[in-house]
PDB file with one MODEL, atoms N, CA, C and O in Angstrom:
MODEL        1
ATOM      1  N   MET A   1      98.255 114.444  84.680  1.00  0.00           N
ATOM      2  CA  MET A   1      96.831 114.462  84.407  1.00  0.00           C
ATOM      3  C   MET A   1      96.091 114.399  85.740  1.00  0.00           C
ATOM      4  O   MET A   1      96.393 113.548  86.577  1.00  0.00           O
ATOM      5  N   PRO A   2      95.120 115.298  85.942  1.00  0.00           N
ATOM      6  CA  PRO A   2      94.369 115.278  87.202  1.00  0.00           C
ATOM      7  C   PRO A   2      93.513 114.017  87.309  1.00  0.00           C
ATOM      8  O   PRO A   2      92.996 113.508  86.315  1.00  0.00           O
ATOM      9  N   GLN A   3      93.379 113.534  88.533  1.00  0.00           N
ATOM     10  CA  GLN A   3      92.562 112.354  88.762  1.00  0.00           C
ATOM     11  C   GLN A   3      91.080 112.721  88.697  1.00  0.00           C
ATOM     12  O   GLN A   3      90.677 113.828  89.052  1.00  0.00           O
ATOM     13  N   SER A   4      90.293 111.771  88.238  1.00  0.00           N
ATOM     14  CA  SER A   4      88.857 111.971  88.232  1.00  0.00           C
ATOM     15  C   SER A   4      88.321 111.744  89.644  1.00  0.00           C
ATOM     16  O   SER A   4      88.987 111.104  90.458  1.00  0.00           O
ATOM     17  N   PRO A   5      87.125 112.259  89.945  1.00  0.00           N
ATOM     18  CA  PRO A   5      86.537 111.992  91.264  1.00  0.00           C
ATOM     19  C   PRO A   5      86.383 110.495  91.526  1.00  0.00           C
ATOM     20  O   PRO A   5      86.498 110.054  92.670  1.00  0.00           O
ATOM     21  N   HIS A   6      86.125 109.709  90.479  1.00  0.00           N
ATOM     22  CA  HIS A   6      86.012 108.256  90.647  1.00  0.00           C
ATOM     23  C   HIS A   6      87.330 107.679  91.167  1.00  0.00           C
ATOM     24  O   HIS A   6      87.338 106.883  92.106  1.00  0.00           O
ATOM     25  N   ASN A   7      88.445 108.086  90.550  1.00  0.00           N
ATOM     26  CA  ASN A   7      89.760 107.579  90.968  1.00  0.00           C
ATOM     27  C   ASN A   7      90.122 108.052  92.361  1.00  0.00           C
ATOM     28  O   ASN A   7      90.674 107.282  93.148  1.00  0.00           O
ATOM     29  N   ARG A   8      89.821 109.312  92.685  1.00  0.00           N
ATOM     30  CA  ARG A   8      90.111 109.817  94.027  1.00  0.00           C
ATOM     31  C   ARG A   8      89.280 109.078  95.059  1.00  0.00           C
ATOM     32  O   ARG A   8      89.784 108.730  96.126  1.00  0.00           O
ATOM     33  N   ALA A   9      88.005 108.834  94.753  1.00  0.00           N
ATOM     34  CA  ALA A   9      87.141 108.098  95.687  1.00  0.00           C
ATOM     35  C   ALA A   9      87.688 106.699  95.923  1.00  0.00           C
ATOM     36  O   ALA A   9      87.741 106.240  97.064  1.00  0.00           O
ATOM     37  N   ALA A  10      88.093 106.018  94.861  1.00  0.00           N
ATOM     38  CA  ALA A  10      88.642 104.667  94.998  1.00  0.00           C
ATOM     39  C   ALA A  10      89.917 104.694  95.836  1.00  0.00           C
ATOM     40  O   ALA A  10      90.128 103.814  96.671  1.00  0.00           O
ATOM     41  N   GLU A  11      90.759 105.688  95.621  1.00  0.00           N
ATOM     42  CA  GLU A  11      92.001 105.796  96.383  1.00  0.00           C
ATOM     43  C   GLU A  11      91.702 105.988  97.869  1.00  0.00           C
ATOM     44  O   GLU A  11      92.323 105.344  98.714  1.00  0.00           O
ATOM     45  N   TYR A  12      90.746 106.879  98.194  1.00  0.00           N
ATOM     46  CA  TYR A  12      90.402 107.093  99.602  1.00  0.00           C
ATOM     47  C   TYR A  12      89.749 105.864 100.223  1.00  0.00           C
ATOM     48  O   TYR A  12      89.969 105.582 101.401  1.00  0.00           O
ATOM     49  N   HIS A  13      88.950 105.130  99.452  1.00  0.00           N
ATOM     50  CA  HIS A  13      88.370 103.883  99.968  1.00  0.00           C
ATOM     51  C   HIS A  13      89.492 102.900 100.315  1.00  0.00           C
ATOM     52  O   HIS A  13      89.447 102.247 101.358  1.00  0.00           O
ATOM     53  N   ASN A  14      90.489 102.797  99.450  1.00  0.00           N
ATOM     54  CA  ASN A  14      91.626 101.906  99.706  1.00  0.00           C
ATOM     55  C   ASN A  14      92.430 102.357 100.922  1.00  0.00           C
ATOM     56  O   ASN A  14      92.826 101.534 101.748  1.00  0.00           O
ATOM     57  N   LEU A  15      92.669 103.652 101.031  1.00  0.00           N
ATOM     58  CA  LEU A  15      93.400 104.177 102.185  1.00  0.00           C
ATOM     59  C   LEU A  15      92.639 103.912 103.479  1.00  0.00           C
ATOM     60  O   LEU A  15      93.230 103.539 104.491  1.00  0.00           O
ATOM     61  N   ALA A  16      91.320 104.108 103.437  1.00  0.00           N
ATOM     62  CA  ALA A  16      90.505 103.863 104.625  1.00  0.00           C
ATOM     63  C   ALA A  16      90.549 102.391 105.018  1.00  0.00           C
ATOM     64  O   ALA A  16      90.685 102.066 106.198  1.00  0.00           O
ATOM     65  N   ALA A  17      90.435 101.505 104.041  1.00  0.00           N
ATOM     66  CA  ALA A  17      90.474 100.076 104.328  1.00  0.00           C
ATOM     67  C   ALA A  17      91.817  99.692 104.958  1.00  0.00           C
ATOM     68  O   ALA A  17      91.858  98.919 105.915  1.00  0.00           O
ATOM     69  N   HIS A  18      92.899 100.226 104.425  1.00  0.00           N
ATOM     70  CA  HIS A  18      94.216  99.931 104.983  1.00  0.00           C
ATOM     71  C   HIS A  18      94.325 100.454 106.418  1.00  0.00           C
ATOM     72  O   HIS A  18      94.812  99.750 107.301  1.00  0.00           O
ATOM     73  N   ALA A  19      93.874 101.682 106.646  1.00  0.00           N
ATOM     74  CA  ALA A  19      93.957 102.261 107.989  1.00  0.00           C
ATOM     75  C   ALA A  19      93.092 101.484 108.973  1.00  0.00           C
ATOM     76  O   ALA A  19      93.488 101.288 110.122  1.00  0.00           O
ATOM     77  N   HIS A  20      91.908 101.036 108.534  1.00  0.00           N
ATOM     78  CA  HIS A  20      91.049 100.230 109.407  1.00  0.00           C
ATOM     79  C   HIS A  20      91.748  98.918 109.775  1.00  0.00           C
ATOM     80  O   HIS A  20      91.722  98.508 110.936  1.00  0.00           O
ATOM     81  N   SER A  21      92.365  98.264 108.801  1.00  0.00           N
ATOM     82  CA  SER A  21      93.069  97.004 109.058  1.00  0.00           C
ATOM     83  C   SER A  21      94.245  97.211 110.010  1.00  0.00           C
ATOM     84  O   SER A  21      94.444  96.430 110.941  1.00  0.00           O
ATOM     85  N   ALA A  22      95.008  98.250 109.774  1.00  0.00           N
ATOM     86  CA  ALA A  22      96.159  98.534 110.635  1.00  0.00           C
ATOM     87  C   ALA A  22      95.708  98.888 112.048  1.00  0.00           C
ATOM     88  O   ALA A  22      96.337  98.482 113.025  1.00  0.00           O
ATOM     89  N   ALA A  23      94.620  99.642 112.153  1.00  0.00           N
ATOM     90  CA  ALA A  23      94.105 100.003 113.477  1.00  0.00           C
ATOM     91  C   ALA A  23      93.621  98.757 114.214  1.00  0.00           C
ATOM     92  O   ALA A  23      93.860  98.616 115.413  1.00  0.00           O
ATOM     93  N   ALA A  24      92.954  97.867 113.516  1.00  0.00           N
ATOM     94  CA  ALA A  24      92.472  96.634 114.148  1.00  0.00           C
ATOM     95  C   ALA A  24      93.641  95.794 114.647  1.00  0.00           C
ATOM     96  O   ALA A  24      93.571  95.214 115.731  1.00  0.00           O
ATOM     97  N   ALA A  25      94.706  95.725 113.869  1.00  0.00           N
ATOM     98  CA  ALA A  25      95.882  94.958 114.274  1.00  0.00           C
ATOM     99  C   ALA A  25      96.567  95.593 115.479  1.00  0.00           C
ATOM    100  O   ALA A  25      97.099  94.881 116.331  1.00  0.00           O
ATOM    101  N   SER A  26      96.562  96.910 115.561  1.00  0.00           N
ATOM    102  CA  SER A  26      97.231  97.621 116.647  1.00  0.00           C
ATOM    103  C   SER A  26      96.351  97.788 117.878  1.00  0.00           C
ATOM    104  O   SER A  26      96.853  98.092 118.961  1.00  0.00           O
ATOM    105  N   HIS A  27      95.060  97.597 117.727  1.00  0.00           N
ATOM    106  CA  HIS A  27      94.106  97.902 118.801  1.00  0.00           C
ATOM    107  C   HIS A  27      94.415  97.126 120.078  1.00  0.00           C
ATOM    108  O   HIS A  27      94.371  97.695 121.169  1.00  0.00           O
ATOM    109  N   GLY A  28      94.720  95.861 119.960  1.00  0.00           N
ATOM    110  CA  GLY A  28      94.988  95.047 121.129  1.00  0.00           C
ATOM    111  C   GLY A  28      96.233  95.462 121.886  1.00  0.00           C
ATOM    112  O   GLY A  28      96.412  95.078 123.042  1.00  0.00           O
ATOM    113  N   GLN A  29      97.089  96.235 121.257  1.00  0.00           N
ATOM    114  CA  GLN A  29      98.329  96.661 121.891  1.00  0.00           C
ATOM    115  C   GLN A  29      98.141  97.906 122.746  1.00  0.00           C
ATOM    116  O   GLN A  29      99.042  98.284 123.495  1.00  0.00           O
ATOM    117  N   GLY A  30      96.979  98.547 122.643  1.00  0.00           N
ATOM    118  CA  GLY A  30      96.704  99.728 123.452  1.00  0.00           C
ATOM    119  C   GLY A  30      97.549 100.929 123.107  1.00  0.00           C
ATOM    120  O   GLY A  30      97.768 101.794 123.956  1.00  0.00           O
ATOM    121  N   SER A  31      98.024 101.003 121.894  1.00  0.00           N
ATOM    122  CA  SER A  31      98.885 102.118 121.512  1.00  0.00           C
ATOM    123  C   SER A  31      98.068 103.297 120.993  1.00  0.00           C
ATOM    124  O   SER A  31      96.936 103.133 120.538  1.00  0.00           O
ATOM    125  N   LEU A  32      98.655 104.475 121.068  1.00  0.00           N
ATOM    126  CA  LEU A  32      98.016 105.653 120.492  1.00  0.00           C
ATOM    127  C   LEU A  32      97.977 105.548 118.978  1.00  0.00           C
ATOM    128  O   LEU A  32      97.157 106.191 118.323  1.00  0.00           O
ATOM    129  N   THR A  33      98.866 104.736 118.426  1.00  0.00           N
ATOM    130  CA  THR A  33      98.901 104.550 116.986  1.00  0.00           C
ATOM    131  C   THR A  33      97.574 103.994 116.484  1.00  0.00           C
ATOM    132  O   THR A  33      97.090 104.406 115.430  1.00  0.00           O
ATOM    133  N   ALA A  34      96.980 103.062 117.228  1.00  0.00           N
ATOM    134  CA  ALA A  34      95.699 102.497 116.825  1.00  0.00           C
ATOM    135  C   ALA A  34      94.631 103.580 116.782  1.00  0.00           C
ATOM    136  O   ALA A  34      93.814 103.613 115.862  1.00  0.00           O
ATOM    137  N   HIS A  35      94.636 104.462 117.770  1.00  0.00           N
ATOM    138  CA  HIS A  35      93.670 105.569 117.786  1.00  0.00           C
ATOM    139  C   HIS A  35      93.881 106.486 116.590  1.00  0.00           C
ATOM    140  O   HIS A  35      92.922 106.885 115.929  1.00  0.00           O
ATOM    141  N   GLU A  36      95.133 106.817 116.314  1.00  0.00           N
ATOM    142  CA  GLU A  36      95.438 107.685 115.180  1.00  0.00           C
ATOM    143  C   GLU A  36      95.042 107.022 113.867  1.00  0.00           C
ATOM    144  O   GLU A  36      94.504 107.687 112.981  1.00  0.00           O
ATOM    145  N   LEU A  37      95.298 105.721 113.728  1.00  0.00           N
ATOM    146  CA  LEU A  37      94.912 105.015 112.513  1.00  0.00           C
ATOM    147  C   LEU A  37      93.396 104.983 112.353  1.00  0.00           C
ATOM    148  O   LEU A  37      92.889 105.094 111.237  1.00  0.00           O
ATOM    149  N   SER A  38      92.681 104.836 113.443  1.00  0.00           N
ATOM    150  CA  SER A  38      91.216 104.864 113.381  1.00  0.00           C
ATOM    151  C   SER A  38      90.726 106.235 112.924  1.00  0.00           C
ATOM    152  O   SER A  38      89.800 106.337 112.120  1.00  0.00           O
ATOM    153  N   ARG A  39      91.360 107.289 113.446  1.00  0.00           N
ATOM    154  CA  ARG A  39      90.985 108.645 113.047  1.00  0.00           C
ATOM    155  C   ARG A  39      91.256 108.854 111.557  1.00  0.00           C
ATOM    156  O   ARG A  39      90.440 109.440 110.845  1.00  0.00           O
ATOM    157  N   GLN A  40      92.411 108.368 111.094  1.00  0.00           N
ATOM    158  CA  GLN A  40      92.741 108.494 109.681  1.00  0.00           C
ATOM    159  C   GLN A  40      91.761 107.708 108.817  1.00  0.00           C
ATOM    160  O   GLN A  40      91.353 108.179 107.755  1.00  0.00           O
ATOM    161  N   ALA A  41      91.387 106.528 109.262  1.00  0.00           N
ATOM    162  CA  ALA A  41      90.427 105.718 108.506  1.00  0.00           C
ATOM    163  C   ALA A  41      89.106 106.461 108.370  1.00  0.00           C
ATOM    164  O   ALA A  41      88.498 106.467 107.299  1.00  0.00           O
ATOM    165  N   HIS A  42      88.668 107.079 109.443  1.00  0.00           N
ATOM    166  CA  HIS A  42      87.418 107.845 109.396  1.00  0.00           C
ATOM    167  C   HIS A  42      87.547 109.006 108.418  1.00  0.00           C
ATOM    168  O   HIS A  42      86.641 109.263 107.626  1.00  0.00           O
ATOM    169  N   GLU A  43      88.669 109.698 108.479  1.00  0.00           N
ATOM    170  CA  GLU A  43      88.903 110.834 107.578  1.00  0.00           C
ATOM    171  C   GLU A  43      88.919 110.378 106.118  1.00  0.00           C
ATOM    172  O   GLU A  43      88.311 111.022 105.263  1.00  0.00           O
ATOM    173  N   HIS A  44      89.601 109.284 105.831  1.00  0.00           N
ATOM    174  CA  HIS A  44      89.658 108.773 104.461  1.00  0.00           C
ATOM    175  C   HIS A  44      88.267 108.333 103.987  1.00  0.00           C
ATOM    176  O   HIS A  44      87.905 108.557 102.832  1.00  0.00           O
ATOM    177  N   SER A  45      87.497 107.709 104.874  1.00  0.00           N
ATOM    178  CA  SER A  45      86.148 107.282 104.516  1.00  0.00           C
ATOM    179  C   SER A  45      85.269 108.483 104.165  1.00  0.00           C
ATOM    180  O   SER A  45      84.492 108.445 103.210  1.00  0.00           O
ATOM    181  N   THR A  46      85.407 109.537 104.946  1.00  0.00           N
ATOM    182  CA  THR A  46      84.638 110.758 104.685  1.00  0.00           C
ATOM    183  C   THR A  46      85.037 111.371 103.350  1.00  0.00           C
ATOM    184  O   THR A  46      84.176 111.790 102.575  1.00  0.00           O
ATOM    185  N   ARG A  47      86.342 111.425 103.077  1.00  0.00           N
ATOM    186  CA  ARG A  47      86.811 111.967 101.797  1.00  0.00           C
ATOM    187  C   ARG A  47      86.340 111.103 100.630  1.00  0.00           C
ATOM    188  O   ARG A  47      85.972 111.626  99.578  1.00  0.00           O
ATOM    189  N   ALA A  48      86.349 109.780 100.813  1.00  0.00           N
ATOM    190  CA  ALA A  48      85.871 108.878  99.764  1.00  0.00           C
ATOM    191  C   ALA A  48      84.398 109.144  99.472  1.00  0.00           C
ATOM    192  O   ALA A  48      83.985 109.170  98.313  1.00  0.00           O
ATOM    193  N   PHE A  49      83.614 109.341 100.519  1.00  0.00           N
ATOM    194  CA  PHE A  49      82.204 109.642 100.338  1.00  0.00           C
ATOM    195  C   PHE A  49      82.024 110.947  99.555  1.00  0.00           C
ATOM    196  O   PHE A  49      81.207 111.015  98.637  1.00  0.00           O
ATOM    197  N   GLU A  50      82.781 111.972  99.918  1.00  0.00           N
ATOM    198  CA  GLU A  50      82.677 113.265  99.232  1.00  0.00           C
ATOM    199  C   GLU A  50      83.058 113.141  97.762  1.00  0.00           C
ATOM    200  O   GLU A  50      82.387 113.703  96.897  1.00  0.00           O
ATOM    201  N   GLU A  51      84.135 112.405  97.475  1.00  0.00           N
ATOM    202  CA  GLU A  51      84.559 112.232  96.081  1.00  0.00           C
ATOM    203  C   GLU A  51      83.531 111.413  95.297  1.00  0.00           C
ATOM    204  O   GLU A  51      83.280 111.699  94.126  1.00  0.00           O
ATOM    205  N   SER A  52      82.939 110.410  95.923  1.00  0.00           N
ATOM    206  CA  SER A  52      81.898 109.621  95.259  1.00  0.00           C
ATOM    207  C   SER A  52      80.698 110.494  94.924  1.00  0.00           C
ATOM    208  O   SER A  52      80.111 110.379  93.848  1.00  0.00           O
ATOM    209  N   ARG A  53      80.339 111.371  95.862  1.00  0.00           N
ATOM    210  CA  ARG A  53      79.217 112.290  95.629  1.00  0.00           C
ATOM    211  C   ARG A  53      79.529 113.236  94.474  1.00  0.00           C
ATOM    212  O   ARG A  53      78.661 113.503  93.643  1.00  0.00           O
ATOM    213  N   LYS A  54      80.761 113.748  94.412  1.00  0.00           N
ATOM    214  CA  LYS A  54      81.157 114.629  93.311  1.00  0.00           C
ATOM    215  C   LYS A  54      81.074 113.895  91.976  1.00  0.00           C
ATOM    216  O   LYS A  54      80.583 114.440  90.988  1.00  0.00           O
ATOM    217  N   ALA A  55      81.555 112.661  91.957  1.00  0.00           N
ATOM    218  CA  ALA A  55      81.524 111.876  90.727  1.00  0.00           C
ATOM    219  C   ALA A  55      80.087 111.662  90.268  1.00  0.00           C
ATOM    220  O   ALA A  55      79.793 111.764  89.077  1.00  0.00           O
ATOM    221  N   ALA A  56      79.198 111.367  91.201  1.00  0.00           N
ATOM    222  CA  ALA A  56      77.791 111.162  90.852  1.00  0.00           C
ATOM    223  C   ALA A  56      77.182 112.451  90.304  1.00  0.00           C
ATOM    224  O   ALA A  56      76.429 112.424  89.331  1.00  0.00           O
ATOM    225  N   GLU A  57      77.508 113.567  90.929  1.00  0.00           N
ATOM    226  CA  GLU A  57      76.976 114.852  90.463  1.00  0.00           C
ATOM    227  C   GLU A  57      77.471 115.186  89.059  1.00  0.00           C
ATOM    228  O   GLU A  57      76.720 115.722  88.245  1.00  0.00           O
ATOM    229  N   GLU A  58      78.741 114.868  88.773  1.00  0.00           N
ATOM    230  CA  GLU A  58      79.295 115.124  87.443  1.00  0.00           C
ATOM    231  C   GLU A  58      78.557 114.345  86.369  1.00  0.00           C
ATOM    232  O   GLU A  58      78.461 114.787  85.224  1.00  0.00           O
ATOM    233  N   HIS A  59      78.038 113.189  86.740  1.00  0.00           N
ATOM    234  CA  HIS A  59      77.332 112.343  85.783  1.00  0.00           C
ATOM    235  C   HIS A  59      75.826 112.516  85.853  1.00  0.00           C
ATOM    236  O   HIS A  59      75.079 111.750  85.246  1.00  0.00           O
ATOM    237  N   GLY A  60      75.380 113.523  86.595  1.00  0.00           N
ATOM    238  CA  GLY A  60      73.959 113.826  86.677  1.00  0.00           C
ATOM    239  C   GLY A  60      73.147 112.818  87.468  1.00  0.00           C
ATOM    240  O   GLY A  60      71.925 112.757  87.333  1.00  0.00           O
ATOM    241  N   GLU A  61      73.818 112.030  88.292  1.00  0.00           N
ATOM    242  CA  GLU A  61      73.121 111.052  89.107  1.00  0.00           C
ATOM    243  C   GLU A  61      72.678 111.712  90.415  1.00  0.00           C
ATOM    244  O   GLU A  61      73.422 112.503  90.994  1.00  0.00           O
ATOM    245  N   PRO A  62      71.475 111.390  90.877  1.00  0.00           N
ATOM    246  CA  PRO A  62      71.024 111.977  92.137  1.00  0.00           C
ATOM    247  C   PRO A  62      71.827 111.422  93.317  1.00  0.00           C
ATOM    248  O   PRO A  62      72.272 110.275  93.297  1.00  0.00           O
ATOM    249  N   THR A  63      71.998 112.240  94.321  1.00  0.00           N
ATOM    250  CA  THR A  63      72.698 111.811  95.524  1.00  0.00           C
ATOM    251  C   THR A  63      71.677 111.171  96.452  1.00  0.00           C
ATOM    252  O   THR A  63      70.693 111.805  96.836  1.00  0.00           O
ATOM    253  N   ALA A  64      71.911 109.924  96.808  1.00  0.00           N
ATOM    254  CA  ALA A  64      70.965 109.178  97.634  1.00  0.00           C
ATOM    255  C   ALA A  64      71.041 109.581  99.099  1.00  0.00           C
ATOM    256  O   ALA A  64      70.045 109.500  99.819  1.00  0.00           O
ATOM    257  N   VAL A  65      72.211 110.014  99.542  1.00  0.00           N
ATOM    258  CA  VAL A  65      72.417 110.328 100.949  1.00  0.00           C
ATOM    259  C   VAL A  65      73.017 111.724 101.045  1.00  0.00           C
ATOM    260  O   VAL A  65      73.913 112.063 100.272  1.00  0.00           O
ATOM    261  N   PRO A  66      72.536 112.541 101.982  1.00  0.00           N
ATOM    262  CA  PRO A  66      73.134 113.869 102.140  1.00  0.00           C
ATOM    263  C   PRO A  66      74.565 113.760 102.639  1.00  0.00           C
ATOM    264  O   PRO A  66      74.946 112.757 103.243  1.00  0.00           O
ATOM    265  N   ALA A  67      75.341 114.780 102.390  1.00  0.00           N
ATOM    266  CA  ALA A  67      76.734 114.812 102.848  1.00  0.00           C
ATOM    267  C   ALA A  67      76.765 114.819 104.360  1.00  0.00           C
ATOM    268  O   ALA A  67      75.872 115.382 104.993  1.00  0.00           O
ATOM    269  N   PRO A  68      77.788 114.196 104.960  1.00  0.00           N
ATOM    270  CA  PRO A  68      77.900 114.202 106.422  1.00  0.00           C
ATOM    271  C   PRO A  68      78.152 115.621 106.930  1.00  0.00           C
ATOM    272  O   PRO A  68      78.753 116.452 106.250  1.00  0.00           O
ATOM    273  N   ALA A  69      77.675 115.864 108.138  1.00  0.00           N
ATOM    274  CA  ALA A  69      77.851 117.187 108.746  1.00  0.00           C
ATOM    275  C   ALA A  69      79.323 117.426 109.045  1.00  0.00           C
ATOM    276  O   ALA A  69      80.023 116.532 109.519  1.00  0.00           O
ATOM    277  N   LYS A  70      79.782 118.627 108.767  1.00  0.00           N
ATOM    278  CA  LYS A  70      81.170 119.003 109.065  1.00  0.00           C
ATOM    279  C   LYS A  70      81.297 119.307 110.546  1.00  0.00           C
ATOM    280  O   LYS A  70      80.385 119.861 111.159  1.00  0.00           O
ATOM    281  N   LYS A  71      82.437 118.939 111.113  1.00  0.00           N
ATOM    282  CA  LYS A  71      82.675 119.210 112.537  1.00  0.00           C
ATOM    283  C   LYS A  71      83.289 120.562 112.706  1.00  0.00           C
ATOM    284  O   LYS A  71      83.566 120.978 113.831  1.00  0.00           O
TER     285      LYS A  71
ENDMDL
END
């Protein structure tokens, strides 16, 4: 069964939170892993935002914030 945008958004929020925590733990070590985890956290946060926006649109709710600019 395909996931709903709500479930995908929640999953990306959880992934972002985990990556942020792991990056914070690794940050003091000066490893490239911390940088990569930070990048992943940002990516997951962006995906969570997009999925949340899709879920709101499906339910006819107005979007309060415009989508972030694509790089």
